[in-house]
N, C-alpha and C positions, 0 to 999 in steps of 0.2 A: 485182195483188192482187184479191181478190174480196170482195163484200159477203156476209156469212154469212146463210144462211136455214135454218130448221128446226133439224135436229140436226147441221149442219156445224160444223167447227172454227171457233170465233169469231175473227175477224180484227181487230176494232176496236182492241184493245190493241196489236197489232202495228203497225197503221197509225199510231197515236199515237206509238209509239216511233220509227218510221221518220221521222215528221215532225219530231221533236225533233232528228234527225240530218240534217235538210234533204234527205232523200231525196225524189225525185219519185215519186209513186205514180199508177199508171194502173189503171183499172178497165174491165171489159168492158161493151160496149154492143152489143146485137144490132142488126144492120143489115138482115138478111134471114132471117126465121124459116123460110121455105120452103126455102131453101138452107142453113140452119144456119150463117150467116156472122156473125161479130162482129168488132169493132175494139176497141182499147184506147185509153182516153181519160184524160187527166190531170184529176183531180177531187179536191176536198177533202171528205173524209167528214164533216167538221164543218159544212160549208156547205149548208144545205137547198136553196138556189137552184141548186146543181149537180146535183140529183137529181130523177128522176121514176120512177114505177113502170113497169117494162118489161112486155113481152108475157107473161112468165111469172110476173109478180108479184114480181120481184126489182128492187130499186132499181138504176137505171142512170144514168150521166151523161147530162145533157140534150143534145139535138142541136146546140145552139149551141156546145158545146165541141168543139174539133178533135181528131181521132184522130191517133195516131202510127204510123209504119210498124213492122211486126212486127220488122224487123231492127235497130231502134234500142233495143230493150229488153235489159237485162242479165240480168234474172231474171223469171220468170213463176211466180207462186204460184197453185196451182189447188186446187179442192175435189175430192172423190170420194165415191162410195158405198162403194167397196171398193178395196183395193190388194193387190198381190202381192209376193213376195220379191225380184223383179228390177226393181222400179219399175213394174210393170204398174199400170194405173189403169182403173177402171170408173166412168164418169160417169153422167149421167142419160139417156144413150142417143141424143142427137141429133147428137153429134160436133162441137159448137161448138169446144171446146178442142182436139180432135185436128186439125181443119182449121187453126186458128190456130197451134198449135205447129209444124205442118209448114212454116209460113212464117217462123217465128222461130228459125232454125237455130242462132244463136249464143247464145241466151238459156239460162241455167241454169234447169232445170225443177224446181220444188219442190212437193211435195204435202204438205198439212197434213191429218192424219187422226187418228182415235182408234184405239187398238190393237184394239178390238173389230171394226174394219172390215177387219182382215187376213184374207186368204184365201190358202191355200197354192197354189191353182190358180185362175186367172181366164180366162174365155174371151177370146181376143184375135184381132183381125183384122189384116190387113196394114197398115191405115191407123192403127191405134191407136198413140199416142205414149207412150213410156215416160218415166218421171221420172228425173232424175239423183239426187235425194234425196227421201226420205220422212221426215217428222218426225211422231212421235206424242207422247203425253204421257209415254212411257217410253223411247223409243229413236229412233235415227236409222238409216235404211237407205240404203245407196248402191245406186242402180239400175245396171243394165247395159244397154248398147245392143246 
């Protein structure tokens, strides 16, 4: 899961609902901003001691919390600036999620977005990772690989 910033789809209620179902929730932490690398770390959104402000002003799990291997995750929920009809995703341009998703091959990829972020055509590169599902406030799209 991700910690929402700005006008992104807010995830705090989803995190709370998942916790009531005893789900383990992992959040991204940037490990190398030069190489756009991140890891996923289990952290409690309600525990202030689990968080610090990261390099880009986004709350991240503290360094003392251990990361998990990408292939151990069942689902990865990601933010976006825009999305397309086949699960295409446009992020903030550094490729953190694309690099991470390329390592988490068995995880279901879910994008949370608002309908106004839909674009019929998005620029895509070979390394861009498509989503399996996109959820908006009004519909669900099934992406294609």
